[in-house]
C-alpha positions as CSV (number, residue, x, y, z in Angstrom):
1,M,6.5,-16.6,28.7
2,K,2.9,-16.3,28.3
3,N,0.4,-16.3,25.4
4,V,-2.2,-13.2,25.1
5,F,-4.5,-14.1,22.5
6,L,-5.2,-10.6,20.5
7,K,-8.8,-10.2,19.6
8,G,-9.5,-8.0,16.7
9,R,-12.9,-6.3,15.8
10,S,-16.0,-8.4,14.7
11,E,-15.1,-7.6,11.0
12,G,-11.8,-8.9,11.2
13,G,-8.0,-7.3,11.8
14,L,-6.5,-4.6,14.0
15,P,-7.0,-1.6,12.0
16,H,-5.5,0.9,15.0
17,S,-1.9,1.2,15.2
18,L,-2.0,1.3,18.9
19,Y,-2.2,-2.1,18.3
20,K,0.6,-2.6,16.0
21,R,2.7,-0.9,18.7
22,L,1.4,-3.4,21.5
23,V,2.4,-6.3,19.4
24,R,5.9,-5.2,18.2
25,Y,6.6,-3.9,22.0
26,P,4.9,-6.4,24.5
27,P,5.1,-6.3,28.0
28,D,8.3,-8.2,29.8
29,G,6.9,-11.8,29.9
30,Y,4.0,-12.0,27.2
31,S,3.5,-12.1,23.6
32,F,0.8,-11.4,21.3
33,I,-0.6,-14.2,19.2
34,V,-2.6,-12.2,16.7
35,E,-6.1,-13.2,15.1
36,N,-6.0,-13.9,11.3
37,S,-2.0,-13.4,10.8
38,E,0.7,-15.8,10.5
39,D,1.6,-15.7,14.0
40,A,-2.0,-17.3,14.8
41,G,-0.7,-20.7,13.3
42,K,-3.2,-21.7,10.5
43,Q,-5.2,-19.3,8.5
44,P,-8.9,-19.3,9.1
45,K,-11.0,-22.1,7.1
46,P,-13.1,-20.6,3.7
47,S,-16.0,-21.1,5.6
48,A,-14.9,-19.4,8.8
49,A,-13.8,-16.3,6.3
50,G,-16.7,-16.7,4.6
51,R,-19.5,-16.3,7.7
52,R,-17.5,-13.6,8.8
53,Q,-17.7,-11.9,5.6
54,L,-21.5,-12.8,5.4
55,L,-22.0,-11.1,8.6
56,Y,-20.1,-7.9,7.7
57,D,-22.4,-7.6,4.6
58,M,-25.7,-8.1,6.5
59,N,-24.1,-5.3,9.5
60,R,-23.7,-2.7,5.8
61,K,-27.2,-3.8,4.1
62,L,-28.6,-2.7,7.5
63,Q,-27.1,0.5,7.4
64,R,-28.0,1.4,4.1
65,A,-31.9,0.0,4.5
66,F,-32.2,1.6,7.9
67,P,-30.4,5.3,8.1
68,G,-30.3,7.7,11.0
69,S,-31.2,6.8,14.4
70,L,-33.2,4.2,13.7
71,G,-30.7,2.3,11.6
72,R,-28.1,2.6,14.9
73,E,-31.1,1.1,16.7
74,T,-31.2,-2.2,14.4
75,R,-27.5,-2.1,14.1
76,T,-26.7,-2.5,17.7
77,L,-29.8,-5.0,18.2
78,F,-28.0,-6.7,15.2
79,Y,-24.7,-6.5,17.5
80,M,-26.1,-7.7,20.6
81,G,-27.6,-11.1,19.1
82,L,-24.4,-11.9,17.2
83,K,-22.2,-11.0,20.3
84,R,-24.1,-13.3,22.4
85,A,-24.2,-16.3,19.6
86,Q,-20.7,-15.9,18.9
87,R,-18.0,-17.8,20.6
88,S,-14.2,-16.7,20.6
89,R,-12.3,-19.2,18.1
90,L,-8.7,-19.6,19.4
91,P,-5.5,-20.3,17.3
92,P,-5.1,-24.2,17.0
93,G,-2.3,-25.6,18.7
94,R,-1.0,-22.7,20.8
95,D,-1.6,-22.3,24.5
96,I,-3.6,-19.1,25.6
97,D,-3.6,-17.5,28.4
98,L,-5.6,-14.4,28.4
99,V,-7.4,-12.9,25.9
100,Y,-7.0,-8.9,24.9
101,S,-10.4,-8.0,23.3
102,S,-10.1,-5.1,21.4
103,Q,-13.3,-2.7,21.9
104,Q,-15.8,-5.7,22.0
105,L,-17.8,-7.9,24.7
106,M,-16.9,-11.2,25.5
107,F,-19.0,-14.2,26.6
108,S,-16.7,-17.1,26.6
109,E,-15.3,-19.1,29.6
110,M,-12.0,-17.9,29.3
111,A,-10.0,-15.2,30.9
112,W,-10.0,-11.5,29.1
113,V,-9.8,-7.8,29.0
114,V,-11.2,-5.2,27.3
115,D,-10.3,-2.3,25.6
116,F,-12.3,0.6,24.2
117,E,-12.1,4.2,22.6
118,Y,-15.2,5.3,24.1
119,A,-18.1,3.4,25.9
120,N,-20.0,3.3,22.3
121,A,-17.3,1.2,20.6
122,L,-18.5,-1.9,23.1
123,V,-21.2,-1.9,21.2
124,D,-20.3,-1.4,17.7
125,Y,-20.6,2.5,18.2
126,G,-24.4,1.5,18.2
127,D,-27.0,3.2,20.4
128,I,-25.3,2.1,23.6
129,R,-29.6,3.0,26.0
130,L,-30.6,0.2,24.0
131,C,-28.4,-2.4,26.0
132,P,-27.2,-1.4,29.4
133,R,-27.7,-4.8,31.2
134,F,-26.1,-6.3,28.1
135,I,-23.0,-4.3,28.8
136,Q,-23.2,-4.7,32.6
137,N,-23.4,-8.6,32.5
138,A,-20.3,-9.2,30.3
139,L,-18.6,-6.7,32.4
140,R,-19.4,-7.8,35.8
141,S,-18.4,-11.4,34.9
142,G,-15.5,-13.1,36.6
143,Y,-14.2,-14.1,33.1
144,C,-13.7,-10.1,32.4
145,K,-10.7,-9.3,34.6
146,K,-9.9,-5.6,33.4
147,I,-11.9,-2.5,31.6
148,I,-9.0,-0.8,29.9
149,P,-10.2,2.6,28.6
150,W,-7.5,4.7,26.2
151,T,-8.3,7.6,28.1
152,E,-9.6,9.3,31.4
153,W,-12.2,11.1,28.6
154,S,-13.3,7.2,27.4
155,K,-13.7,6.1,31.4
156,R,-16.1,9.0,31.6
157,T,-18.2,7.8,29.0
158,L,-18.5,4.4,30.3
159,L,-19.5,5.7,33.7
160,R,-22.0,7.9,32.1
161,S,-23.3,5.0,30.2
162,V,-24.1,2.7,32.5
163,D,-24.4,1.5,36.0
164,C,-20.6,0.2,36.9
165,G,-21.1,0.0,40.6
166,S,-20.6,-4.2,40.4
167,F,-17.4,-3.6,38.1
168,K,-15.8,-0.1,39.1
169,D,-12.6,-1.4,40.2
170,K,-11.9,-3.4,37.2
171,I,-11.7,-0.2,35.3
172,E,-8.0,1.4,34.7
173,V,-6.8,4.0,32.0
174,V,-3.9,2.4,29.7
175,H,-3.2,5.7,27.7
176,F,-1.3,4.6,24.4
177,G,2.2,4.2,24.4
178,M,4.7,5.6,21.5
179,E,8.1,4.5,20.7
180,A,11.2,7.0,21.5
181,K,12.5,8.5,18.2
182,P,16.6,8.5,18.6
183,F,17.4,12.0,16.7
184,V,19.1,15.3,17.2
185,K,16.5,18.2,16.5
186,K,17.9,20.6,14.2
187,T,17.5,24.1,14.9
188,G,18.5,27.4,13.5
189,K,16.3,26.9,9.9
190,E,15.5,30.3,8.0
191,K,11.7,28.9,7.1
192,V,9.4,27.2,9.5
193,R,7.3,24.3,8.3
194,F,4.2,23.4,9.1
195,L,2.8,19.5,8.9
196,F,-0.4,18.0,8.5
197,V,-0.6,14.2,7.7
198,G,-3.9,12.9,7.2
199,S,-5.3,9.2,5.6
200,T,-4.1,8.8,1.4
201,N,-7.1,6.5,1.5
202,R,-8.9,7.9,-1.4
203,L,-12.2,6.3,-0.1
204,N,-12.3,7.6,2.8
205,Y,-12.8,11.1,1.4
206,L,-13.9,12.9,4.7
207,N,-11.0,11.8,6.7
208,F,-9.1,15.3,5.5
209,E,-12.0,17.1,6.5
210,W,-12.6,15.5,10.0
211,K,-9.0,16.1,10.9
212,G,-9.2,19.7,10.3
213,G,-7.4,19.7,6.6
214,F,-9.6,22.6,5.6
215,E,-9.1,24.3,8.6
216,A,-5.4,23.8,8.5
217,A,-4.9,24.7,5.0
218,E,-7.1,28.1,5.3
219,A,-5.0,28.9,8.5
220,F,-1.7,28.4,6.8
221,L,-3.1,30.6,3.6
222,E,-3.6,33.6,6.2
223,L,-0.8,33.1,8.2
224,S,1.4,33.4,5.1
225,K,-0.5,36.7,4.4
226,K,1.3,38.2,7.9
227,Y,4.6,36.3,7.4
228,D,7.1,35.3,5.1
229,G,9.3,31.9,5.1
230,L,6.8,29.8,5.9
231,E,5.9,26.1,4.2
232,L,3.1,23.6,4.4
233,V,3.2,20.0,3.4
234,L,0.2,18.2,3.2
235,R,0.5,14.6,3.5
236,S,-2.6,12.9,2.9
237,W,-5.4,12.7,0.0
238,V,-6.8,16.3,-0.7
239,P,-9.9,17.1,-1.9
240,P,-9.9,18.6,-5.6
241,E,-10.6,21.9,-4.4
242,I,-7.5,21.6,-2.3
243,K,-5.3,21.1,-5.3
244,E,-7.4,23.5,-7.2
245,R,-6.6,26.4,-4.4
246,Y,-3.1,25.2,-3.1
247,G,-1.8,23.4,-5.5
248,D,-0.1,26.1,-7.5
249,K,1.4,27.8,-4.1
250,P,5.2,27.2,-4.0
251,N,5.0,27.5,-0.3
252,V,2.8,24.2,0.0
253,S,3.7,21.1,-0.8
254,I,0.9,18.1,-0.9
255,I,1.8,14.3,-0.9
256,D,-1.3,12.0,-1.5
257,R,0.5,8.9,-1.8
258,P,1.8,6.4,0.9
259,L,5.6,7.1,2.3
260,S,7.8,4.9,3.5
261,E,8.9,4.7,7.2
262,E,11.6,6.6,6.6
263,D,11.0,8.8,4.3
264,L,7.8,9.9,6.5
265,S,9.9,9.7,9.7
266,N,12.3,12.3,7.7
267,L,9.3,14.7,6.7
268,Y,8.6,14.8,10.7
269,K,12.2,15.3,11.4
270,S,12.0,18.4,9.0
271,S,9.3,19.9,10.1
272,D,8.5,22.7,12.8
273,I,5.2,22.6,13.8
274,F,2.3,20.2,13.5
275,L,-1.1,21.7,12.6
276,F,-3.7,19.2,13.3
277,P,-7.1,20.9,14.1
278,L,-9.1,17.7,13.9
279,H,-12.5,17.3,14.6
280,L,-11.9,13.5,16.5
281,N,-10.6,12.3,19.7
282,L,-6.9,11.3,20.7
283,G,-5.0,9.8,17.7
284,M,-1.2,7.9,17.2
285,V,-0.6,11.0,14.7
286,I,-0.3,13.6,17.6
287,L,1.4,11.3,19.8
288,E,4.0,10.4,16.4
289,A,4.0,13.8,15.9
290,M,5.1,14.7,19.7
291,S,7.9,11.7,19.3
292,Y,9.6,13.9,17.2
293,E,9.9,17.0,19.6
294,L,7.2,18.8,17.2
295,P,4.6,21.3,19.1
296,V,1.1,20.3,18.0
297,I,-1.5,22.7,17.5
298,A,-5.0,20.9,17.4
299,L,-8.6,21.6,18.9
300,D,-9.3,21.4,22.6
301,I,-11.6,18.5,22.3
302,Y,-12.6,15.3,24.1
303,D,-9.4,13.9,25.1
304,I,-6.9,15.8,23.3
305,S,-6.0,17.6,26.4
306,E,-4.4,14.9,28.0
307,A,-1.7,14.8,26.1
308,L,-1.5,18.3,25.5
309,Q,-1.1,20.6,27.9
310,D,-1.7,24.0,26.6
311,M,1.0,26.1,26.0
312,K,3.8,23.4,27.7
313,T,3.4,19.9,25.8
314,G,1.5,21.4,22.8
315,V,-1.0,24.1,22.2
316,L,-4.9,23.9,22.5
317,V,-7.0,26.0,20.2
318,E,-11.0,26.9,21.4
319,R,-13.2,24.7,19.8
320,P,-16.2,26.0,17.9
321,P,-19.2,26.5,20.0
322,L,-21.1,23.4,18.6
323,N,-22.4,20.5,19.9
324,Y,-19.3,17.6,19.8
325,Y,-20.7,15.6,22.7
326,M,-23.6,12.7,22.7
327,W,-25.6,12.2,25.8
328,N,-22.8,10.2,27.5
329,G,-19.8,12.7,26.6
330,A,-18.9,10.2,23.7
331,A,-18.1,11.9,20.3
332,N,-21.2,12.7,18.5
333,H,-20.0,11.6,15.1
334,Q,-23.5,10.1,14.4
335,D,-25.1,13.4,14.4
336,K,-25.1,14.0,10.5
337,S,-25.7,17.8,11.4
338,L,-22.3,17.9,12.8
339,L,-20.2,18.1,9.9
340,P,-22.6,20.8,8.0
341,K,-22.1,22.8,11.5
342,I,-18.4,22.7,11.6
343,R,-18.2,24.0,7.6
344,Q,-20.0,27.1,9.1
345,F,-18.0,27.7,12.0
346,R,-14.7,27.2,9.9
347,P,-13.9,31.1,9.5
348,W,-14.2,31.6,13.5
349,T,-12.0,28.2,13.7
350,V,-9.4,29.4,11.4
351,K,-8.8,32.8,12.9
352,K,-8.6,31.2,16.1
353,I,-5.8,28.8,14.8
354,V,-4.0,31.9,13.6
355,E,-4.3,33.6,16.8
356,K,-2.4,30.4,18.2
357,A,0.0,29.5,15.4
358,S,1.4,33.1,15.4
359,L,2.5,33.1,19.0
360,L,4.9,29.9,17.6
361,I,5.6,31.7,14.4
362,E,7.3,34.8,16.6
363,D,9.1,32.7,19.5
364,A,11.5,30.2,18.4
365,S,12.2,29.8,21.7
366,L,8.9,29.0,22.9
367,R,8.1,26.5,19.7
368,R,11.4,24.5,20.4
369,R,10.6,24.4,24.4
370,I,7.0,22.8,23.5
371,G,8.5,20.2,21.5
372,R,10.8,19.3,23.9
373,E,8.0,19.1,26.7
374,A,6.1,17.4,24.2
375,R,9.0,14.8,23.5
376,Q,9.6,13.8,27.4
377,V,6.2,12.9,27.8
378,I,6.6,10.3,25.0
379,E,9.9,9.3,26.2
380,H,9.2,9.1,29.8
381,G,6.0,10.3,30.6
382,E,2.0,9.0,30.5
383,F,2.4,8.4,26.8
384,S,5.9,6.1,27.1
385,I,6.0,2.7,26.0
386,A,7.6,1.8,29.3
387,N,4.5,3.4,31.3
388,R,2.1,1.5,28.9
389,N,3.8,-1.6,29.4
390,A,4.5,-1.6,33.6
391,K,0.5,-1.0,33.4
392,L,-0.5,-4.1,31.3
393,K,2.2,-6.3,32.9
394,R,0.8,-5.7,36.5
395,I,-3.0,-6.2,34.9
396,F,-1.8,-9.4,32.5
397,D,0.1,-10.4,36.2
398,E,-3.0,-10.2,37.9
399,A,-5.3,-11.8,35.4
400,T,-3.0,-14.8,34.2
401,E,-2.5,-15.4,38.4
402,G,-2.5,-19.0,38.4
403,A,-2.3,-19.8,34.8
404,A,-0.1,-22.5,33.7
């Protein structure tokens, strides 16, 4: 059994659920040691934890002191200096064969692979144009064994950002892996239930909006005027205006508290359509819905179409004519004018969602067929655990060849 050290982002921790599944379902012959967890042996010394907190606090102060593009440039330069000076601390008393670096470059003399959501993540979502050589030197290093974009879209953002000629052969897309859900989908219900799943974290108040919660709620309201027997469940913290407008409607349920795994699973199982018109790139929640045989309605943006083929494994809605993309094709979320423009086009987007959702409401057989095809993608296709692990095992085997 070989050990892979899973190194989290500079602020510590592994916030993205794909890493939890990576640890839970590792490739054959490998186990993961997680940074700052009980699995990593001893807990970090207080001084080390204090240094990490100090660096995090300093970064936050830079964000407040230098807003806008100047702030991104300042934070990018700060991050570059931090990574140059930083050396990976391995868990004491453990033999490490490989480091799996979560969206951050390394400059230590050990074998490592790195994944990323899109290219800008490699510089803490800063201005990647400031540091092409910084990135190229790290990725062309002999210690960097593989570069693992999450999707084909992710890969394209890297190819457009820096000269990848000297390490292009190291780049290989490894899609997320989602475990299969052993259950029998019930059919023949009189009502059609729509489900939206967002964050229950009240501090992340923009999450509902970025994930298309307003569009989902307003589209459902329009659909309810056309069709009887519809239900909507919003499992998310929602803004006060959503509670005021929809909270007293008998066919709308708002669940703004965390649910147990079993309760959330039952919610997926009892739903018919996953309404998730997010303005973000592909996330695990879409794959989760697919694993429960739900047809997913989402905007055709970023890498969503890599999981959802329109009217086959999902339903893609035309995105509003906005500048969602940066110069390198990455997500343009740093542009503070994007969200206000999304709001301006909300009626347009809602109309498009209603058109596509109506097809699923009126045709139960189409709804079930898309749901079954979606489930096949998760159980046996590109986004299966088996497919992900086959790729990772080969990558890890090559990276650790000759290791004791």
